[in-house]
N, C-alpha and C positions, 0 to 999 in steps of 0.2 A: 477579756477575749479576741478583741480588736488589736491591743500593745501587743498578744501573743504570735496573733497573723504578720503584722507589722514587721515585730525582731525576725520572724522565720525570714518573712520579704528579702528584709535587709541584708539577712546572713547569707541568703543563695543570690542575688543579684552580686554580693562581692563577690560568692567564688564562681559566677559564672564570666564575672570580667576577669579573674585569676585564670582559668581555662583560656577565655578567648585569646591572654596574650600568654599564651604559651604553658601555663601552669599544669598540676594535676592533682587531682586527688589527695596525694600521698603528699604534698606540701604542710609545711609547717602553716598555722592559721586560715586553712580552709579547710573541707572537713572531714581531714583525720587529725587535725590539731588535737591539742589537750582540751579543748571544750566541745569537743565532739566526736561522733564515731563513724559516720557515713563513710563509704569509700572502698577500702582495703577487705573490708570484712567479706564483701560478696565478691572479690574478682576470681578467686580459682574456682565459681562457678558457670563461665564464660568459656569460648571456644575460642582462644586468640587468635583464631582460624579466621571465624565467622568478623569478630571484631575488626580484624585486619583488612577483610575483604570490602568493609565499608569509610575503607579509610582511614579509620576512626584509629582510638587507645582507648587500654582502659580506664585513664584519666577522665575519659567521659562518664565513667559511671559514677553516682553516687548512693549506691546503695548498695544494701546488708542484704542479698543474694541475687537468685536469680531467675525473674516469674516469666520469661518468655522458654524456660526451659518447663518452670512447675505448669503451665496453663497447656503444654504438648498442643502447639496451635497447625492447624491445617489450612491448606488451600482454600479460600474463598469468605475464609472466614472477617467479621469487623472487628476488630480489639482496640479498645480502650486505654489508656494509660494514664492512671491517676496520678497528677506530679511529676510529668514526663521530664522535667530538667533539659540538661543537654540535648537528648532525645537518643540515645542508645537505645532502650529497651525498644522503644517507639518503630527505629528502623530497622531491631533485628527482627519487630512481629513482621514489618512490614513483606521484607525479605519473605518470612516461613510462611504467607496466607497469600504471594503471591502462586499462582497466577487467579485474576478475582476479587482478590481480598482486600481489606485499608486496613492502614492503623491508623489510630488517631491519637492525641496527646494532649492534657488539659494543663495549664502551670496557672499562676498567677504573675509569674515575675515576667514582666519585659525585659531584662537581660537574658533571662534563661531560655525565653521564646525566638530570641533574635540570634541565639546561640546554635539553636536545636536546628531552626531554619539553614542556618550554615552549613552546619554538619549534615542537613538533607541532601541541599544543592553539591555539596562536597562529597557525601556516600552515590548520588546519583539514583536515589532513591525516587519514585513519581507516585504510590500510593500510598504514602503516609500524609497528615493533614495535621499541625500544632494549633494548639485555641486558644486564646488566654478567659482562664475564668476560675471559680476557686472548685473544687474537688468539693465543696457543701451546698455547691450549685452549680450542675454540669450542664455547659450550654448544647446539649442534645436532647431530643426527643426521646421519649420512654418507646422502649423495648427496641432498640438502634442499633447492639451489637451482640454478640456472641459470648466473649470473654471484656473482662472488665482485671485487668491487670494491676498492680503498684508495685513501686520498691522503696519500701525504708521510707513512705508519705505520710499513710494515716494516723499513725502516732502523733506528728505534726501537728493534727489539727485538734483542737479545742474541744469540737464538738463530733465526736467517733460515731456515735450513732447517727448522724445527718449523714456523715459520707458514706456507709456504707445502705443506708436505704436508697442514697440517690443511685450508688452500684447497680442497687435491685432495680432503682424507676430502672435506668437504660438497659437493661440487659433486658434481650427476649425471652421467651420462656425457654426455659431448658439451658440456659444460658450461664457459664460458668464465671466462679470468681477465684483469682489465684494471686497471691501478693504475698509479699517478702516484706516482712517489718519488725520491729522492736517490742518486748514486751517485756514486764517485770516479772522479775522470779523471786524476789523477797524485795519485802519493802526498803525506799530508797528515803531517806532522813527529809523530815518538812522542807528542810530548807534550800535543798536539793528539787525538791518537787514546786518549790515557789519561784525557781531562780529562772526567770525568764531566755536568758540566754544557753542552759540547759534543755528549753525544749527544740530552739532550733539545730541542739545537738544530738538530737534523738536518743535524748534522756529523759525530760521532765515530764513528757509527754506520751511516755508509753502507760501502760496500763497492767495489773493482771493476766495470765492468760486465762482466768476464766471469767474476767470481766470483758473480754475480746471475744468469746464463745460465744456469752449472752447477746453482745453487743450483732455478731454476725447473725444469730439466731431469730435474735428481735426483729433485724430486718426482711425477715422472712426466707431468710435459705436454709437449706436442707443438704443431708449428706455429709456436715462440716469435718473436717480433719483440721488437727493443729500440729504441725513438728516445729518442735524445737529444737534448733543446727546446731546454735554455738552459744554456750552462757559464759559470760564476763562479769566479771569481781571488782571492789573498790581497785583503781588504778589500771586498766585495762579499757582499752578501745576508748579512751575517753571520759571515763565512768569518773567522777572527784571522789576524793575520800568520804570514806565512813559506810558506813553497813549499807547491805544491800547488794543486790544484782540485777542484769538486764540480761536479755537474749534475744539473739535472732531467733526468729521463726519463719516458717509457710503454713499460708494459711488457704484451704482450697473448699469451696461450697459451691453448691449449684441452687439455681432460681428453679421453682417446681415447674414443669412444664403445662402443667394447666391450673 
C-alpha cells in the first residue's frame, strides 16, 4: 500500500514541476501521456471563461470531469476537495461559495501544494485553504464541511472505503458527496492491475461500478447516483493494450440529516 502511495506521490510531484515550468496536462509524459489518462478527459466540462477569470488555464486540471458543477455549490457553503492538486477545483469552488463560504483542498504532495498556493495568489482568491494530508486521514474535525468533491483521485487510493468513510466523517449532517472518478467497466488484465505505474495513471486502481456503489453505501451515504460518462477501451486514454475497459463516472450521494 505504501509503495502505491509513494508511486502516486512521485508521479504528481513530477507533474507539478512540469506545470510550474509552463507545461500542461497534455504534454507527453505528464498526466495525459502514454501511462496515464487524467487531464483532457474532463476539460470540456469546464467553462473556459471561469477558468480564465482565475488567471489559469485548463492545463491546471488533472481530472476526468468537473465536480464543482456536479455539486451545485451555493454561497455560504464550506467545500473540501480530496486530492486538490494544482487547486483549480478549489479555486472555482471558492468563487462559487462566496460570499460567506470557504473552500479547502487536501493533498499529500508538497510540490502540488506549493503550486496550488501560487495559483491561489495569482487568482486573488482569499477564501481558500490548502492542507497537507492524505485522503484516508483528512486533517479536519468531524462535521466540518457541507460538500466533499474530488476529481479523479479516489481511484488512486489503495483503501477506497477508508477515503469514503473519512468523507462521511467530515461532512455535516445532510452534507453532499459529489465526485468525478474512474471506474472499471470490464476486467483489466492481472498484469495491469498489478502494475504500480498504472495506479498513478488512474488505471490499475479502478474498481467495478458495483464495488464503488457498495463502498459509498458502506460508508453510510444514501441517495446514491452513479452516472458513467465516457468509456475507454484498449489503446484509449492511456489504457494499456489487452482486454478490459474503464470509464469516467460521476458519483453523488448524501449524508443522512439525522
